[in-house]
LUMLUM-638989 format. One record per atom (N, C-alpha, C, O): residue number from 1; residue in one letter; atom name; z, x, y. Coordinates in steps of 0.05 Angstrom, whole numbers. Layout:
<papas>
NUM;A;CA;Z;X;Y
...
</papas>
This chain:
<papas>
1;M;N;0;17;-24
1;M;CA;0;0;0
1;M;C;0;18;25
1;M;O;14;38;26
2;D;N;-16;10;45
2;D;CA;-17;25;70
2;D;C;-9;7;93
2;D;O;-2;-16;89
3;A;N;-10;18;117
3;A;CA;-1;3;141
3;A;C;-18;-22;145
3;A;O;-8;-43;154
4;K;N;-44;-21;139
4;K;CA;-61;-44;143
4;K;C;-53;-66;124
4;K;O;-52;-90;132
5;D;N;-47;-59;99
5;D;CA;-38;-79;79
5;D;C;-12;-92;88
5;D;O;-8;-116;85
6;L;N;6;-75;98
6;L;CA;32;-85;107
6;L;C;28;-105;130
6;L;O;40;-127;130
7;T;N;11;-98;150
7;T;CA;6;-115;173
7;T;C;-7;-141;163
7;T;O;1;-163;173
8;K;N;-26;-139;145
8;K;CA;-39;-163;135
8;K;C;-20;-182;121
8;K;O;-21;-206;124
9;A;N;-2;-170;106
9;A;CA;18;-186;91
9;A;C;36;-202;110
9;A;O;40;-226;106
10;F;N;46;-188;131
10;F;CA;62;-203;150
10;F;C;46;-222;166
10;F;O;55;-244;173
11;D;N;21;-215;173
11;D;CA;4;-233;189
11;D;C;-1;-259;173
11;D;O;-1;-280;185
12;A;N;-7;-256;148
12;A;CA;-12;-280;131
12;A;C;12;-300;132
12;A;O;8;-324;134
13;E;N;36;-289;130
13;E;CA;59;-306;130
13;E;C;66;-316;158
13;E;O;72;-340;161
14;L;N;66;-299;178
14;L;CA;75;-307;204
14;L;C;55;-325;218
14;L;O;62;-344;233
15;S;N;29;-321;214
15;S;CA;9;-338;226
15;S;C;11;-367;216
15;S;O;6;-386;230
16;G;N;19;-369;191
16;G;CA;24;-396;179
16;G;C;48;-410;191
16;G;O;51;-434;188
17;M;N;65;-395;206
17;M;CA;88;-406;220
17;M;C;82;-410;250
17;M;O;101;-416;265
18;G;N;57;-407;258
18;G;CA;50;-411;286
18;G;C;52;-386;303
18;G;O;50;-389;328
19;F;N;56;-363;291
19;F;CA;57;-338;307
19;F;C;29;-328;313
19;F;O;11;-330;297
20;R;N;26;-316;337
20;R;CA;1;-303;344
20;R;C;5;-273;343
20;R;O;27;-263;350
21;R;N;-15;-259;334
21;R;CA;-13;-230;330
21;R;C;-27;-215;352
21;R;O;-48;-223;362
22;K;N;-14;-192;359
22;K;CA;-26;-173;378
22;K;C;-18;-145;367
22;K;O;5;-137;371
23;G;N;-36;-131;354
23;G;CA;-30;-106;342
23;G;C;-11;-110;319
23;G;O;-17;-124;300
24;K;N;12;-96;320
24;K;CA;32;-99;299
24;K;C;56;-116;309
24;K;O;79;-112;301
25;A;N;49;-135;327
25;A;CA;70;-153;337
25;A;C;61;-182;336
25;A;O;37;-187;338
26;W;N;80;-200;334
26;W;CA;74;-228;332
26;W;C;93;-243;351
26;W;O;115;-235;356
27;S;N;82;-265;362
27;S;CA;98;-280;381
27;S;C;94;-310;376
27;S;O;72;-319;368
28;N;N;116;-325;379
28;N;CA;115;-354;377
28;N;C;128;-365;402
28;N;O;152;-362;406
29;R;N;112;-379;418
29;R;CA;122;-390;443
29;R;C;133;-418;438
29;R;O;119;-436;428
30;G;N;158;-422;445
30;G;CA;170;-448;443
30;G;C;176;-460;470
30;G;O;171;-447;491
31;E;N;187;-484;471
31;E;CA;194;-497;496
31;E;C;216;-482;511
31;E;O;215;-479;535
32;A;N;236;-473;496
32;A;CA;259;-459;509
32;A;C;261;-430;501
32;A;O;274;-414;515
33;V;N;250;-423;478
33;V;CA;254;-396;467
33;V;C;228;-386;456
33;V;O;214;-400;441
34;N;N;221;-361;463
34;N;CA;198;-347;451
34;N;C;210;-328;431
34;N;O;230;-315;436
35;I;N;197;-327;407
35;I;CA;207;-310;386
35;I;C;187;-287;382
35;I;O;163;-291;382
36;F;N;197;-263;379
36;F;CA;181;-239;376
36;F;C;188;-226;349
36;F;O;211;-225;340
37;V;N;167;-216;336
37;V;CA;170;-199;311
37;V;C;151;-176;315
37;V;O;128;-179;322
38;G;N;161;-152;310
38;G;CA;144;-128;312
38;G;C;150;-108;290
38;G;O;172;-104;282
39;L;N;129;-94;281
39;L;CA;132;-72;263
39;L;C;130;-46;278
39;L;O;111;-42;294
40;Q;N;149;-29;275
40;Q;CA;150;-3;289
40;Q;C;149;19;269
40;Q;O;165;20;250
41;K;N;131;38;272
41;K;CA;128;61;254
41;K;C;148;83;262
41;K;O;151;89;286
42;S;N;161;94;242
42;S;CA;178;117;247
42;S;C;161;141;255
42;S;O;139;144;246
43;S;N;173;157;272
43;S;CA;159;182;280
43;S;C;161;204;259
43;S;O;147;224;260
44;Y;N;179;200;240
44;Y;CA;185;222;221
44;Y;C;176;217;193
44;Y;O;175;236;177
45;A;N;169;192;186
45;A;CA;162;187;158
45;A;C;143;163;158
45;A;O;138;150;178
46;N;N;133;157;134
46;N;CA;116;133;131
46;N;C;134;109;126
46;N;O;131;94;107
47;Q;N;152;105;145
47;Q;CA;171;83;145
47;Q;C;166;65;168
47;Q;O;161;74;191
48;Y;N;168;39;163
48;Y;CA;166;19;185
48;Y;C;193;5;188
48;Y;O;209;4;169
49;F;N;197;-5;212
49;F;CA;221;-21;217
49;F;C;211;-48;229
49;F;O;191;-48;243
50;M;N;225;-69;223
50;M;CA;218;-95;235
50;M;C;238;-100;257
50;M;O;263;-100;253
51;N;N;228;-106;281
51;N;CA;244;-113;304
51;N;C;240;-143;308
51;N;O;218;-153;306
52;V;N;261;-157;316
52;V;CA;260;-185;323
52;V;C;272;-189;350
52;V;O;290;-174;358
53;G;N;263;-209;364
53;G;CA;274;-214;390
53;G;C;270;-243;398
53;G;O;253;-258;388
54;F;N;287;-251;417
54;F;CA;286;-278;428
54;F;C;284;-276;458
54;F;O;301;-262;470
55;E;N;265;-288;470
55;E;CA;262;-288;499
55;E;C;270;-316;508
55;E;O;257;-336;501
56;L;N;290;-318;525
56;L;CA;300;-344;535
56;L;C;283;-352;559
56;L;O;285;-339;580
57;R;N;268;-373;556
57;R;CA;249;-380;578
57;R;C;263;-388;603
57;R;O;251;-386;625
58;E;N;288;-397;601
58;E;CA;303;-405;625
58;E;C;308;-380;643
58;E;O;310;-383;667
59;I;N;310;-357;631
59;I;CA;314;-332;645
59;I;C;288;-320;654
59;I;O;286;-309;676
60;G;N;268;-322;638
60;G;CA;242;-310;644
60;G;C;226;-307;619
60;G;O;237;-302;597
61;S;N;200;-309;621
61;S;CA;183;-306;597
61;S;C;156;-295;604
61;S;O;148;-295;628
62;S;N;143;-284;584
62;S;CA;116;-273;588
62;S;C;98;-286;568
62;S;O;107;-298;548
63;E;N;72;-284;572
63;E;CA;53;-295;554
63;E;C;56;-285;525
63;E;O;55;-300;506
64;F;N;59;-258;523
64;F;CA;63;-246;497
64;F;C;85;-225;501
64;F;O;80;-202;508
65;P;N;110;-232;495
65;P;CA;132;-214;501
65;P;C;131;-189;483
65;P;O;123;-190;460
66;E;N;140;-167;494
66;E;CA;144;-143;478
66;E;C;174;-142;472
66;E;O;190;-157;484
67;E;N;181;-125;454
67;E;CA;210;-125;446
67;E;C;228;-120;470
67;E;O;249;-133;472
68;R;N;221;-101;487
68;R;CA;238;-95;510
68;R;C;241;-118;529
68;R;O;260;-118;545
69;D;N;223;-138;528
69;D;CA;225;-162;545
69;D;C;245;-182;534
69;D;O;255;-200;549
70;C;N;252;-180;509
70;C;CA;269;-200;496
70;C;C;298;-198;505
70;C;O;308;-176;509
71;H;N;310;-221;509
71;H;CA;338;-221;519
71;H;C;358;-217;496
71;H;O;380;-208;501
72;V;N;350;-223;472
72;V;CA;366;-217;448
72;V;C;347;-203;429
72;V;O;325;-213;422
73;R;N;354;-178;420
73;R;CA;335;-163;404
73;R;C;349;-143;387
73;R;O;371;-134;392
74;G;N;335;-135;365
74;G;CA;346;-114;348
74;G;C;330;-112;322
74;G;O;309;-125;319
75;R;N;340;-97;304
75;R;CA;327;-92;278
75;R;C;333;-116;259
75;R;O;355;-126;258
76;A;N;312;-124;245
76;A;CA;315;-146;226
76;A;C;334;-137;203
76;A;O;348;-153;192
77;S;N;334;-111;197
77;S;CA;351;-101;175
77;S;C;381;-104;183
77;S;O;398;-106;165
78;V;N;387;-104;208
78;V;CA;415;-109;217
78;V;C;421;-138;216
78;V;O;442;-147;206
79;L;N;402;-154;225
79;L;CA;406;-183;225
79;L;C;408;-195;197
79;L;O;423;-214;192
80;F;N;393;-183;178
80;F;CA;393;-192;150
80;F;C;406;-172;131
80;F;O;396;-168;109
81;A;N;427;-158;140
81;A;CA;439;-137;125
81;A;C;450;-147;98
81;A;O;451;-132;78
82;E;N;458;-172;96
82;E;CA;469;-182;72
82;E;C;448;-195;53
82;E;O;455;-206;33
83;N;N;423;-192;61
83;N;CA;401;-204;46
83;N;C;398;-190;19
83;N;O;403;-166;17
84;K;N;390;-204;-1
84;K;CA;387;-192;-28
84;K;C;362;-174;-28
84;K;O;360;-157;-46
85;I;N;343;-178;-10
85;I;CA;319;-161;-9
85;I;C;325;-139;12
85;I;O;331;-145;35
86;N;N;323;-114;4
86;N;CA;328;-92;22
86;N;C;303;-87;38
86;N;O;283;-75;29
87;L;N;304;-95;63
87;L;CA;281;-94;81
87;L;C;272;-65;87
87;L;O;248;-59;88
88;D;N;292;-47;90
88;D;CA;285;-19;96
88;D;C;269;-7;72
88;D;O;250;7;77
89;E;N;277;-13;48
89;E;CA;262;-3;25
89;E;C;234;-15;23
89;E;O;215;-1;17
90;L;N;233;-40;29
90;L;CA;207;-55;28
90;L;C;187;-44;48
90;L;O;163;-43;43
91;L;N;197;-35;71
91;L;CA;180;-25;93
91;L;C;176;5;92
91;L;O;163;17;110
92;N;N;187;19;72
92;N;CA;184;48;69
92;N;C;159;53;52
92;N;O;161;53;27
93;L;N;137;57;65
93;L;CA;112;61;51
93;L;C;110;89;38
93;L;O;92;94;22
94;G;N;128;107;45
94;G;CA;128;133;34
94;G;C;144;134;8
94;G;O;144;155;-6
95;Q;N;156;113;1
95;Q;CA;173;111;-23
95;Q;C;160;92;-43
95;Q;O;150;71;-35
96;E;N;161;100;-68
96;E;CA;151;82;-88
96;E;C;167;56;-88
96;E;O;191;56;-85
97;C;N;153;35;-93
97;C;CA;165;9;-94
97;C;C;152;-6;-117
97;C;O;129;1;-125
98;D;N;165;-25;-128
98;D;CA;153;-39;-151
98;D;C;127;-52;-142
98;D;O;121;-56;-118
99;A;N;111;-60;-161
99;A;CA;85;-71;-156
99;A;C;86;-98;-142
99;A;O;65;-108;-133
100;N;N;109;-109;-139
100;N;CA;112;-135;-126
100;N;C;120;-133;-96
100;N;O;131;-152;-86
101;R;N;113;-111;-83
101;R;CA;121;-108;-55
101;R;C;111;-131;-38
101;R;O;126;-142;-22
102;L;N;85;-138;-41
102;L;CA;74;-160;-25
102;L;C;89;-187;-30
102;L;O;94;-202;-12
103;E;N;95;-191;-55
103;E;CA;110;-216;-62
103;E;C;138;-215;-50
103;E;O;148;-236;-41
104;H;N;151;-192;-50
104;H;CA;177;-190;-38
104;H;C;176;-194;-7
104;H;O;194;-206;4
105;I;N;154;-185;5
105;I;CA;150;-190;34
105;I;C;148;-220;39
105;I;O;161;-231;56
106;R;N;131;-233;23
106;R;CA;128;-262;26
106;R;C;155;-277;22
106;R;O;162;-295;36
107;Q;N;170;-268;2
107;Q;CA;195;-279;-4
107;Q;C;215;-276;19
107;Q;O;229;-294;27
108;F;N;215;-252;30
108;F;CA;233;-246;53
108;F;C;226;-265;77
108;F;O;244;-277;89
109;V;N;200;-267;83
109;V;CA;192;-283;105
109;V;C;198;-313;100
109;V;O;210;-326;118
110;T;N;192;-323;77
110;T;CA;196;-352;72
110;T;C;225;-359;67
110;T;O;234;-381;75
111;E;N;241;-342;55
111;E;CA;268;-349;48
111;E;C;289;-340;69
111;E;O;310;-351;70
112;S;N;282;-320;85
112;S;CA;301;-310;105
112;S;C;292;-313;134
112;S;O;305;-326;150
113;L;N;269;-302;140
113;L;CA;259;-302;167
113;L;C;253;-330;177
113;L;O;262;-337;199
114;K;N;237;-344;162
114;K;CA;228;-371;171
114;K;C;252;-390;176
114;K;O;253;-402;197
115;P;N;271;-392;157
115;P;CA;294;-410;163
115;P;C;310;-401;187
115;P;O;319;-417;203
116;F;N;313;-375;190
116;F;CA;328;-365;213
116;F;C;314;-371;239
116;F;O;327;-379;259
117;F;N;288;-368;240
117;F;CA;273;-374;264
117;F;C;273;-404;270
117;F;O;275;-412;293
118;L;N;272;-420;249
118;L;CA;273;-449;253
118;L;C;300;-458;265
118;L;O;301;-476;281
119;E;N;321;-445;256
119;E;CA;348;-451;266
119;E;C;351;-442;295
119;E;O;368;-453;310
120;N;N;336;-422;304
120;N;CA;341;-409;330
120;N;C;318;-412;349
120;N;O;314;-396;367
121;R;N;302;-433;346
121;R;CA;279;-437;365
121;R;C;287;-454;389
121;R;O;271;-459;406
122;T;N;312;-462;390
122;T;CA;322;-477;413
122;T;C;347;-463;424
122;T;O;359;-446;411
123;M;N;354;-470;449
123;M;CA;378;-458;461
123;M;C;403;-466;445
123;M;O;422;-450;442
124;D;N;404;-491;436
124;D;CA;427;-500;420
124;D;C;430;-483;394
124;D;O;452;-475;386
125;G;N;407;-479;381
125;G;CA;407;-462;357
125;G;C;416;-434;362
125;G;O;432;-423;347
126;L;N;406;-422;384
126;L;CA;414;-395;391
126;L;C;444;-394;397
126;L;O;457;-375;389
127;R;N;454;-414;411
127;R;CA;483;-414;417
127;R;C;499;-416;392
127;R;O;520;-402;390
128;R;N;491;-433;373
128;R;CA;506;-435;348
128;R;C;507;-408;334
128;R;O;528;-399;324
129;S;N;483;-394;332
129;S;CA;482;-368;319
129;S;C;499;-348;333
129;S;O;513;-332;321
130;Y;N;497;-348;360
130;Y;CA;512;-329;376
130;Y;C;542;-333;372
130;Y;O;557;-314;368
131;K;N;551;-358;373
131;K;CA;580;-363;370
131;K;C;590;-358;342
131;K;O;613;-353;338
132;A;N;572;-360;322
132;A;CA;579;-354;295
132;A;C;578;-324;289
132;A;O;585;-316;266
133;G;N;571;-308;308
133;G;CA;570;-279;305
133;G;C;545;-268;291
133;G;O;545;-245;283
134;R;N;524;-284;289
134;R;CA;500;-276;275
134;R;C;485;-253;291
134;R;O;470;-238;279
135;F;N;490;-252;317
135;F;CA;477;-232;333
135;F;C;493;-206;338
135;F;O;485;-189;353
136;S;N;516;-204;324
136;S;CA;531;-179;327
136;S;C;513;-156;315
136;S;O;502;-159;294
137;G;N;511;-135;329
137;G;CA;493;-113;321
137;G;C;466;-114;335
137;G;O;451;-95;334
138;L;N;461;-136;349
138;L;CA;436;-138;365
138;L;C;443;-133;394
138;L;O;466;-136;403
139;M;N;423;-125;409
139;M;CA;426;-122;438
139;M;C;422;-148;452
139;M;O;403;-163;447
140;I;N;441;-155;469
140;I;CA;439;-180;484
140;I;C;443;-174;514
140;I;O;463;-163;522
141;K;N;423;-180;529
141;K;CA;424;-175;558
141;K;C;446;-193;571
141;K;O;451;-215;561
142;K;N;458;-183;592
142;K;CA;480;-197;604
142;K;C;473;-226;612
142;K;O;488;-244;607
143;E;N;450;-230;625
143;E;CA;443;-257;633
143;E;C;439;-276;609
143;E;O;444;-300;612
144;A;N;430;-265;587
144;A;CA;428;-281;562
144;A;C;456;-287;551
144;A;O;461;-310;543
145;R;N;473;-267;551
145;R;CA;501;-272;541
145;R;C;514;-293;558
145;R;O;528;-311;547
146;D;N;510;-292;585
146;D;CA;522;-313;602
146;D;C;511;-341;595
146;D;O;526;-360;595
147;L;N;486;-342;590
147;L;CA;473;-368;583
147;L;C;482;-378;556
147;L;O;487;-402;552
148;L;N;485;-360;537
148;L;CA;493;-367;510
148;L;C;523;-375;509
148;L;O;531;-390;492
149;D;N;539;-364;528
149;D;CA;567;-371;529
149;D;C;572;-399;541
149;D;O;594;-410;538
150;Q;N;553;-411;554
150;Q;CA;556;-437;566
150;Q;C;560;-458;544
150;Q;O;550;-455;522
151;R;N;573;-479;551
151;R;CA;579;-502;534
151;R;C;599;-496;514
151;R;O;606;-513;498
</papas>
């Protein structure tokens, strides 16, 4: 498997969820929250990392947010640390992985990523996750923290 195969695998799953792709990044624009997913290549190995982010439209939004634009952002491996699928191993193209890598990617997206994004596509959903501690380990900009602390 190479980087193109990896990108195609994520594109197939994310585009089915309404995400638009730009390079190795995907965006889903919602009424209140834009969701970002990006693959980032390590400078030192044939390893990729998945970054996720939420852009709160009440604070500001862009047509296609980059990770640095997101008000809540971080590594998916931190967000899904307790997941039964080891995302870091799955995205390490320099390491042998079983022949089912593509199937494991699909499984991760459908069983973990998709439900999490569906829960957090609204401000109420983001607030619930924030108050439940789901975003500990992610970077949250002050204006987003202030907005999430409301109610």
